[in-house]
C-alpha positions in Angstrom: 0.1 -0.1 0.1 2.9 2.5 0.6 4.5 1.9 -2.6 1.4 2.9 -4.8 1.2 6.5 -3.4 5.0 7.2 -4.1 4.5 6.0 -7.7 1.7 8.5 -8.1 3.6 11.2 -6.4 6.5 10.5 -8.8 4.3 10.8 -11.9 2.5 14.0 -10.7 5.9 15.7 -10.2 7.1 14.6 -13.6 4.0 15.7 -15.3 4.3 19.3 -13.4 8.1 19.5 -14.4 8.0 18.4 -17.9 6.0 21.2 -19.4 7.9 23.6 -17.2 11.0 22.6 -19.0 9.4 22.6 -22.4 8.1 26.1 -22.0 11.4 27.5 -20.6 13.0 26.1 -23.6 10.6 27.7 -26.1 10.8 30.9 -24.2 14.6 30.8 -24.3 14.8 29.9 -28.1 12.4 32.8 -28.8 14.5 35.5 -27.0 17.6 34.2 -28.8 15.8 34.7 -32.1 14.7 38.3 -31.3 18.0 38.9 -30.0 19.8 38.1 -33.3 17.3 40.0 -35.2 17.8 42.9 -33.3 21.5 43.1 -33.8 21.3 43.0 -37.6 21.9 46.6 -38.9 19.6 48.0 -41.5 21.4 48.6 -44.6 22.4 51.9 -45.5 20.7 53.6 -48.7 22.7 53.4 -51.9 24.0 56.5 -53.5 22.5 57.2 -56.9 25.6 55.9 -58.8 25.6 52.6 -57.0 21.8 52.2 -57.5 22.3 52.7 -61.3 25.5 50.3 -61.2 23.3 47.5 -59.6 20.3 47.9 -62.0 22.5 47.8 -64.9 24.0 44.7 -63.4 20.6 43.3 -62.6 19.3 43.9 -66.3 22.5 42.6 -67.9 21.6 39.3 -66.1 18.2 39.3 -67.6 19.6 39.6 -71.0 21.4 36.3 -71.0 
């Protein structure tokens, strides 16, 4: 009789801890993704000459 309540108690503890670990892992992964995207710098606008050069290069690839 004393063995059964201990097994049930262990199952209940596992059932409480496992979701906690899963949720913690998801929150940590989400914060890492947000941190990586915030560290990326926004590209600086191209000058007019650079923009024209890129457009000509792009147009040249279309002709091939």
